[in-house]
C-alpha positions as CSV (number, residue, x, y, z in Angstrom):
1,M,0.3,0.1,0.0
2,A,2.8,2.8,0.6
3,A,4.4,1.8,-2.4
4,L,0.8,2.3,-4.2
5,L,0.6,5.5,-2.4
6,F,4.0,6.7,-3.3
7,V,3.4,6.2,-6.9
8,G,0.0,7.7,-6.6
9,A,1.6,11.0,-5.5
10,L,4.4,11.0,-7.9
11,E,1.8,10.4,-11.0
12,L,-0.3,13.0,-9.2
13,R,2.9,15.3,-9.5
14,F,3.1,14.9,-13.0
15,L,-0.6,15.3,-14.0
16,L,-1.0,18.9,-12.1
17,F,2.0,20.9,-12.6
18,P,4.3,21.2,-15.6
19,V,8.1,19.7,-14.3
20,T,9.9,22.8,-14.2
21,S,7.3,24.3,-12.3
22,G,8.8,23.7,-8.9
23,L,6.3,22.8,-6.3
24,A,8.9,19.5,-6.4
25,F,7.3,17.7,-3.1
26,I,3.9,19.3,-2.7
27,T,2.2,15.6,-3.6
28,F,4.5,13.7,-1.6
29,Y,3.3,15.4,1.2
30,P,-0.3,13.7,2.1
31,A,1.7,10.4,0.5
32,V,3.6,10.7,4.2
33,V,1.0,11.0,6.3
34,V,-1.5,9.0,4.9
35,S,1.7,5.6,4.9
36,F,2.5,6.7,8.3
37,Y,-1.1,6.2,9.4
38,L,-1.8,3.5,7.2
39,C,1.2,1.7,6.9
40,G,3.4,2.0,10.1
41,I,6.3,4.1,10.8
42,P,9.1,2.0,8.8
43,A,6.5,2.1,6.0
44,G,6.3,6.2,5.9
45,A,9.8,6.5,6.5
46,L,10.6,4.7,3.4
47,V,7.9,6.6,1.4
48,A,9.4,9.7,2.7
49,I,13.0,8.9,1.8
50,A,11.8,7.6,-1.3
51,S,9.8,10.8,-2.3
52,A,12.7,13.7,-1.7
53,I,15.0,11.2,-4.1
54,T,12.4,10.9,-6.4
55,G,11.1,14.7,-6.3
56,A,14.8,15.8,-6.5
57,Y,15.7,13.5,-9.6
58,F,12.7,14.5,-11.6
59,F,11.2,18.2,-10.7
60,I,14.7,19.7,-9.4
61,S,17.3,20.1,-11.6
62,P,21.0,19.0,-10.5
63,D,22.3,22.0,-11.1
64,R,19.5,24.0,-8.6
65,L,19.5,21.5,-5.9
66,L,23.6,21.5,-5.1
67,F,23.5,25.7,-5.5
68,G,19.7,26.7,-5.8
69,H,18.7,27.8,-2.3
70,E,15.4,27.6,-2.3
71,E,15.1,24.1,-4.0
72,T,18.1,22.7,-1.2
73,L,15.5,24.5,1.4
74,A,12.4,23.1,-0.1
75,M,14.2,19.5,0.0
76,S,15.0,19.9,3.8
77,T,11.9,21.2,4.5
78,F,10.3,18.0,3.2
79,L,12.4,15.7,4.9
80,F,12.1,17.5,8.1
81,A,8.7,17.9,7.8
82,A,8.4,14.2,6.9
83,F,10.5,13.1,10.1
84,L,8.2,15.2,12.4
85,I,5.1,13.3,10.7
86,G,6.7,10.3,12.1
87,L,7.8,11.4,15.6
88,V,3.4,12.5,15.8
89,F,2.8,9.4,14.6
90,K,5.2,7.3,16.9
91,Q,3.8,9.2,20.1
92,V,0.5,8.2,18.9
93,Q,1.5,4.4,19.4
94,I,3.2,5.1,22.4
95,Y,0.1,6.6,24.2
96,A,-2.3,4.3,22.6
97,E,-0.2,1.6,24.1
98,K,-0.5,3.4,27.6
99,L,-4.4,3.6,27.6
100,I,-4.4,0.1,28.8
101,S,-6.9,0.1,32.0
102,S,-4.5,-0.4,35.0
103,E,-3.3,1.9,37.6
104,H,-0.1,1.9,37.2
105,R,-0.4,3.1,33.5
106,Y,-3.5,5.4,34.4
107,Q,-0.9,7.2,36.7
108,T,1.6,7.7,34.1
109,M,-1.1,8.9,32.1
110,L,-2.0,11.3,34.4
111,E,1.7,12.3,35.1
112,T,2.7,13.0,31.3
113,A,-0.9,14.0,29.4
114,S,-0.7,17.4,27.4
115,D,-4.1,18.0,28.4
116,G,-5.2,19.0,32.3
117,I,-6.5,15.9,33.6
118,H,-8.2,16.0,37.1
119,I,-11.0,14.7,39.5
120,L,-12.9,16.5,41.4
121,D,-15.1,15.2,44.1
122,E,-19.1,16.6,44.9
123,Q,-17.9,19.9,46.3
124,G,-15.7,20.8,43.6
125,N,-12.7,20.1,45.1
126,L,-9.5,18.6,43.7
127,V,-8.5,15.2,44.9
128,E,-6.2,13.7,41.9
129,F,-4.7,16.1,39.0
130,S,-2.0,16.1,36.4
131,D,1.1,18.3,36.1
132,A,-0.5,19.7,32.7
133,F,-3.5,21.0,34.9
134,A,-1.1,22.5,37.3
135,R,0.5,24.5,34.6
136,I,-2.3,25.0,32.6
137,L,-3.4,27.1,35.9
138,G,0.1,28.9,36.1
139,Y,0.3,27.0,39.9
140,T,2.9,24.4,40.9
141,K,1.7,20.8,42.2
142,A,1.7,22.4,45.8
143,E,-0.1,25.0,45.2
144,A,-2.8,23.6,43.2
145,A,-3.5,20.8,45.4
146,P,-6.1,22.4,48.0
147,L,-7.9,24.3,45.2
148,N,-11.7,23.9,44.6
149,V,-13.4,25.0,41.5
150,A,-14.4,28.1,42.6
151,D,-11.0,29.3,42.4
152,W,-10.8,28.7,39.0
153,D,-13.4,29.0,37.1
154,A,-14.1,32.5,35.7
155,Y,-17.4,31.6,33.7
156,I,-20.1,30.3,35.6
157,P,-21.8,31.8,38.5
158,K,-20.3,30.9,41.9
159,D,-23.3,30.0,43.4
160,Q,-24.3,27.5,40.6
161,L,-20.4,25.7,40.6
162,I,-21.3,22.9,42.9
163,P,-24.5,22.1,41.5
164,F,-23.1,21.8,38.3
165,V,-19.8,19.7,39.1
166,Q,-23.0,17.4,40.6
167,S,-24.2,17.1,37.6
168,Q,-21.4,16.3,35.7
169,I,-21.4,13.0,37.4
170,E,-24.8,12.4,36.3
171,A,-23.9,12.9,32.8
172,S,-20.8,12.9,30.4
173,S,-20.5,16.8,28.6
174,T,-17.6,18.5,26.5
175,F,-18.0,21.9,27.1
176,E,-16.0,25.2,26.5
177,T,-16.1,28.1,29.6
178,K,-13.6,30.1,31.2
179,H,-10.4,29.3,33.7
180,R,-9.0,32.1,35.7
181,R,-4.8,31.3,36.3
182,K,-3.3,32.2,39.0
183,D,-1.7,35.5,37.8
184,G,-5.6,37.0,36.9
185,T,-5.4,35.8,33.3
186,V,-8.5,34.6,32.2
187,I,-8.1,31.7,29.6
188,D,-10.5,30.2,27.1
189,V,-10.7,26.0,28.0
190,E,-12.2,22.6,26.3
191,I,-13.3,20.4,29.3
192,N,-14.5,16.5,28.7
193,A,-15.9,15.8,32.5
194,T,-17.7,12.1,33.1
195,G,-18.8,10.9,36.4
196,I,-16.8,7.8,37.6
197,E,-17.4,5.9,41.1
198,L,-14.3,4.7,43.3
199,D,-14.7,3.2,46.6
200,G,-18.4,4.0,46.7
201,K,-17.9,7.4,46.3
202,R,-18.8,9.6,43.5
203,Y,-16.3,12.1,41.4
204,V,-15.9,13.7,38.3
205,Y,-13.0,12.9,36.0
206,A,-12.2,15.7,33.5
207,S,-9.7,16.9,31.0
208,T,-9.0,20.1,30.2
209,R,-7.3,21.8,27.4
210,D,-6.3,25.6,26.6
211,I,-8.1,26.2,23.4
212,T,-7.3,29.9,24.1
213,E,-5.2,30.1,20.7
214,R,-8.0,28.0,19.2
215,K,-10.5,30.7,19.9
216,E,-8.8,33.2,19.0
217,T,-7.2,31.2,15.5
218,E,-11.3,31.0,15.0
219,R,-12.3,34.6,15.6
220,K,-9.4,35.5,12.7
221,L,-10.9,32.8,10.5
222,Q,-14.7,33.9,11.3
223,Q,-13.5,37.6,10.3
224,V,-12.2,36.8,7.0
225,S,-15.2,34.2,6.2
226,F,-17.6,37.6,6.9
227,E,-15.3,39.7,4.9
228,Q,-15.4,37.2,2.3
229,Q,-19.3,37.2,2.5
230,A,-19.7,40.6,2.5
231,M,-17.6,40.8,-1.0
232,L,-20.3,37.9,-2.8
233,D,-23.1,39.8,-1.1
234,N,-21.9,43.0,-2.8
235,E,-21.1,41.2,-6.2
236,L,-17.4,41.9,-5.9
237,I,-16.4,38.3,-7.7
238,A,-15.0,38.9,-11.0
239,I,-16.5,37.3,-13.7
240,V,-15.3,37.1,-17.3
241,R,-15.6,35.4,-20.5
242,V,-12.6,34.6,-22.9
243,K,-11.8,33.9,-26.1
244,D,-8.3,33.7,-27.9
245,R,-7.1,35.3,-24.3
246,H,-9.2,38.4,-25.1
247,I,-12.2,39.4,-23.2
248,L,-15.6,39.0,-24.7
249,W,-17.5,39.8,-21.8
250,K,-17.0,41.1,-18.2
251,N,-19.5,41.9,-15.0
252,K,-19.1,45.1,-13.0
253,A,-16.9,43.9,-10.6
254,M,-14.3,42.9,-13.1
255,G,-13.6,46.2,-13.6
256,L,-13.9,47.5,-9.9
257,M,-11.6,44.9,-8.9
258,F,-8.6,45.8,-11.3
259,G,-9.3,49.7,-11.5
260,Y,-10.9,49.9,-15.0
261,P,-14.1,51.9,-16.4
262,P,-17.1,50.0,-17.3
263,E,-16.3,49.6,-20.9
264,E,-12.2,49.7,-21.2
265,L,-11.5,46.0,-20.5
266,L,-13.9,44.3,-23.6
267,G,-11.8,43.5,-26.5
268,K,-8.7,44.0,-24.9
269,S,-6.5,40.7,-24.5
270,I,-5.8,39.7,-20.6
271,R,-1.9,39.8,-21.2
272,I,-2.8,43.5,-19.4
273,L,-3.7,41.6,-16.4
274,Y,-0.5,40.2,-15.9
275,Q,3.0,41.2,-14.4
276,N,4.9,40.2,-17.6
277,D,5.0,37.9,-20.6
278,A,6.6,35.1,-19.0
279,Q,4.1,35.0,-15.9
280,F,1.3,35.6,-19.0
281,Q,2.5,32.6,-21.0
282,S,3.6,30.2,-17.9
283,T,-0.4,30.4,-17.1
284,G,-1.4,29.6,-20.2
285,E,0.9,26.6,-20.8
286,A,-0.6,25.8,-17.7
287,A,-4.3,25.6,-17.8
288,Y,-5.6,25.7,-21.4
289,P,-4.3,21.9,-21.6
290,I,-6.4,21.3,-18.7
291,L,-9.5,23.2,-19.7
292,N,-9.6,21.6,-23.1
293,A,-9.9,18.0,-22.0
294,G,-12.9,19.1,-20.1
295,H,-11.4,19.9,-16.8
296,V,-11.5,22.8,-14.1
297,F,-8.3,24.9,-13.6
298,R,-8.0,26.7,-10.5
299,D,-4.8,29.3,-9.5
300,Q,-3.8,31.6,-7.3
301,L,-2.3,34.9,-9.1
302,E,-0.7,38.2,-8.3
303,L,-1.8,40.0,-10.9
304,L,-1.7,43.7,-11.9
305,K,-4.2,46.5,-11.3
306,K,-4.2,49.7,-13.7
307,G,-2.3,51.9,-11.9
308,G,0.7,49.1,-11.4
309,E,-0.7,48.2,-7.8
310,K,-0.3,44.1,-7.3
311,I,-3.1,42.1,-5.9
312,W,-3.6,38.1,-5.0
313,V,-6.2,36.9,-7.0
314,D,-8.1,33.4,-6.8
315,S,-8.8,32.4,-10.2
316,R,-11.4,29.5,-11.5
317,G,-11.5,28.8,-14.9
318,V,-14.1,26.6,-17.3
319,K,-14.7,26.1,-21.0
320,L,-18.1,26.4,-21.8
321,P,-20.1,24.0,-23.4
322,G,-21.6,24.5,-26.6
323,E,-19.2,27.5,-27.5
324,D,-16.3,27.4,-29.9
325,A,-13.2,27.7,-27.5
326,V,-14.9,30.0,-25.0
327,F,-13.7,30.2,-21.4
328,L,-15.4,31.6,-18.3
329,W,-13.3,32.6,-15.5
330,T,-14.2,33.5,-11.9
331,M,-11.7,35.7,-9.9
332,A,-11.6,37.0,-6.2
333,D,-9.7,39.1,-4.7
334,I,-7.5,37.6,-1.3
335,T,-4.9,39.7,-0.9
336,A,-6.1,40.5,2.5
337,L,-6.0,36.6,2.9
338,K,-2.1,36.2,1.7
339,Q,-1.6,39.0,3.7
340,H,-3.0,37.2,7.3
341,E,-1.4,34.0,5.9
342,A,1.7,35.9,6.0
343,Q,1.6,37.6,9.2
344,V,0.3,33.9,10.8
345,T,3.6,32.8,9.3
346,R,5.3,35.6,10.5
347,I,3.7,35.3,14.3
348,A,4.8,31.3,13.9
349,H,8.5,31.9,13.4
350,H,9.0,35.1,15.4
351,D,9.2,36.1,18.9
352,I,5.8,38.0,19.7
353,L,7.7,40.5,22.4
354,T,10.3,41.4,20.2
355,G,10.0,40.8,16.7
356,L,13.4,38.6,17.0
357,P,13.2,35.3,15.5
358,N,12.4,32.5,17.5
359,R,13.5,29.5,18.8
360,L,11.8,27.7,15.4
361,L,13.4,30.0,13.1
362,L,16.6,29.8,14.7
363,D,16.8,26.1,14.4
364,D,16.5,26.5,10.9
365,R,18.7,29.1,10.4
366,L,21.5,27.7,12.7
367,S,21.5,24.8,10.8
368,Q,22.0,26.8,7.7
369,A,24.7,28.6,8.9
370,I,26.5,25.3,9.6
371,A,26.1,24.3,6.0
372,Q,27.1,27.4,4.5
373,A,30.3,27.6,7.2
374,T,31.5,24.3,5.6
375,R,30.7,25.1,2.0
376,A,32.7,28.4,2.3
377,K,35.1,27.3,5.2
378,R,34.6,29.9,7.3
379,L,33.9,30.4,10.8
380,L,30.3,30.8,12.7
381,A,30.3,32.1,16.1
382,V,27.0,31.0,18.4
383,C,26.8,33.4,21.3
384,Y,24.5,32.9,24.2
385,L,23.6,36.1,26.0
386,D,22.0,36.7,29.3
387,L,21.3,40.2,30.7
388,D,22.5,40.9,34.0
389,G,20.2,42.9,36.1
390,F,17.1,42.1,34.5
391,K,15.7,40.6,37.3
392,P,15.5,43.8,39.5
393,V,14.0,45.8,36.6
394,N,11.2,43.5,36.8
395,D,11.0,43.4,40.6
396,T,11.1,47.5,40.6
397,F,9.8,48.6,37.7
398,G,7.2,45.7,36.9
399,H,6.7,43.4,34.1
400,E,5.9,46.5,31.9
401,A,9.3,48.1,32.2
402,G,10.4,44.9,31.6
403,D,9.1,44.3,28.6
404,T,10.1,47.7,27.5
405,L,13.7,47.3,28.5
406,L,13.7,43.9,26.6
407,K,12.1,45.5,23.7
408,E,15.1,48.3,23.7
409,I,17.8,45.8,23.8
410,A,16.5,43.8,20.8
411,R,16.4,46.8,18.9
412,R,19.9,47.8,19.9
413,M,21.9,44.5,19.3
414,Q,19.5,44.1,15.9
415,D,21.0,47.9,14.9
416,S,24.7,46.3,16.1
417,V,25.1,43.2,14.1
418,R,25.9,42.7,10.7
419,T,23.4,42.2,7.7
420,N,24.3,37.9,7.7
421,D,24.1,37.7,11.5
422,T,21.0,36.7,13.2
423,V,19.5,38.0,16.6
424,A,17.0,35.7,18.6
425,R,15.3,35.7,21.6
426,L,14.7,32.1,23.6
427,G,12.5,33.7,26.1
428,G,13.1,35.8,29.2
429,D,16.2,37.8,29.0
430,E,18.2,35.3,26.9
431,F,19.2,35.8,23.8
432,V,21.2,34.1,21.0
433,L,23.4,36.1,18.0
434,L,24.6,33.7,15.2
435,L,27.6,35.7,13.9
436,T,28.4,34.0,10.5
437,N,31.2,34.2,7.5
438,L,33.9,35.0,10.2
439,V,37.7,34.5,9.0
440,S,39.3,34.1,12.5
441,V,38.2,33.7,15.7
442,E,38.8,37.1,17.2
443,E,36.4,38.4,14.5
444,Y,33.6,38.1,16.8
445,Q,34.9,40.8,19.0
446,A,34.0,44.2,16.9
447,V,30.5,42.7,17.0
448,L,30.2,42.4,20.5
449,D,32.2,45.7,21.4
450,R,29.2,46.9,19.4
451,I,26.6,45.0,21.3
452,V,28.2,45.7,24.4
453,A,28.7,49.3,24.1
454,A,24.8,49.9,23.1
455,I,23.4,47.4,25.9
456,N,25.3,49.3,28.4
457,Q,23.7,52.2,27.6
458,P,21.0,53.5,30.2
459,I,17.8,52.5,29.1
460,S,14.7,54.8,29.6
461,L,12.0,53.2,31.0
462,D,9.2,56.1,31.6
463,A,9.5,60.0,32.1
464,S,11.5,59.3,35.1
465,N,12.9,56.5,35.7
466,N,16.3,54.8,33.7
467,A,17.7,51.6,34.0
468,H,21.1,50.2,33.5
469,V,21.9,46.4,32.5
470,T,25.1,44.3,31.4
471,A,25.2,41.2,29.3
472,S,26.9,37.6,30.2
473,I,27.9,36.3,27.2
474,G,28.9,32.8,26.0
475,I,30.6,31.5,22.7
476,T,31.7,28.8,21.0
477,V,32.9,28.4,17.1
478,F,32.6,26.0,14.9
479,P,34.2,24.0,13.1
480,F,36.4,23.9,16.3
481,D,33.3,22.9,18.1
482,N,32.1,20.6,15.6
483,S,28.9,19.4,17.0
484,D,25.2,19.4,16.0
485,P,23.1,22.4,16.1
486,D,21.4,21.4,19.6
487,A,24.8,20.8,20.7
488,L,26.6,24.3,20.0
489,L,23.5,26.0,21.7
490,R,24.0,23.6,24.7
491,H,28.0,24.7,24.6
492,A,27.2,28.4,24.3
493,D,25.0,28.0,27.0
494,Q,27.6,26.2,29.4
495,A,30.0,28.9,28.7
496,M,27.7,31.5,29.2
497,Y,26.9,30.2,32.6
498,L,31.1,30.4,32.8
499,A,31.1,34.1,32.4
500,K,27.9,34.4,35.3
501,N,29.9,32.8,37.4
502,A,33.4,34.4,36.7
503,G,31.5,37.7,37.8
504,R,29.4,38.5,34.9
505,N,29.4,41.4,32.4
506,R,32.0,39.5,30.1
507,V,32.3,36.7,27.4
508,S,33.6,33.1,27.6
509,L,34.7,30.8,25.2
510,F,33.3,27.2,25.3
511,A,36.7,25.1,26.0
512,T,37.4,23.8,23.1
513,C,38.0,27.0,21.4
514,S,40.6,27.5,23.9
515,A,38.4,28.9,27.2
516,E,38.6,32.3,28.6
517,H,37.0,34.9,30.7
518,T,37.1,38.2,29.2
519,P,35.7,41.5,30.9
520,L,33.6,43.5,29.1
521,T,34.1,46.9,28.5
522,Q,31.9,49.8,27.3
């Protein structure tokens, strides 16, 4: 079955897109997912490897595979995604095996489950709960032990909490509510509750899932859906009849979408909507063989309005029956949706507070930096930076002031590094610098001197308060430290702690790179 899925994906790729159109692995993704699901981990892994090799062989030219950044990234992304899919299905298998009805395995599940599992008595008191449940509410295990449902539920009226808990004993239910965390913030949660009886007493067994992000995503999607519906209601879907790629007829929305007066587009070639001849020709070559075969063609293109402004259009074409090569196209302006997708992608790869790359994007850039350093035979410095004196700022002036400080530090570091370097935030007051294309070990010092000088300058928290922090930095240098990305970060982190222990406000080089502790001056 795995082989059939692989062959089907390959054939589908040949059918959907020209060999030279890119998107080498787009049809192999579902084949890998289904293979892992239906055929198991080994078969899924074989399909993933075969797909990567085949996609590269058929749909990426050798010169682009060896030297093309986008093609190499696409292949690496596919393999990385396949690896993650395998891990996910492996974890599903492991957790499925743990769901055997025994006291020992139940306790293991209680301690390791990602959802917040908890048991309540008839008065709403916590009898037992998982670590995840305590984390969801922002408590430690010990702090959460004496809690009652009234301490965290922020949705059901307090005088109805106990009757509500008792009603859950009588009937299982899944519902959404709101919980109040220890710090006072309110989150959306989904609860699956059922009544159980243990030792002659009745309890509520419940699992809680934090759905705050999902609810926010649903709200945004509902907003996008509302906007799209409003476009349909206001006749903003462009409709056009085309023969020989010239406009025979179009509706009012067509002119409004592209900024043309009512009659100006009639009789014109649709080339007027395209950015260049190459885009116009490639779209025709892709669309019309499919349309002439009686199939629907759909694509998303970045086209031009009359004034030269670019807009994203979702276009759908079909050949009209009974007519001589006349085609009907509908077009929807999806520029807002594309911008939203780009925003979501940015949020997934960047720290919300500072806008710097987060751990996910850092891992990708570090892998690329290692590969680049290996090819160019240059050095790569991985620097782990921790602020000295940040906690007193938080304690004295509050978290808002701490956030102001972190954003200013992030800005100063970005202004101090070179264009090919990376500044990332891992969380709290911890940052990572990737200094690339270095000829010598000492070359990183010039960059660090600028960063340290910038950090050491006073930071204005508000109209009347300033703060001053310094930095302790740990460094490891590739390929002297010829480790994988995780190990390089770990080694730089270890060197940073050596700098902390040596008096702070200094740099420490990892042992394999001739360790030293050098005070940092302004």
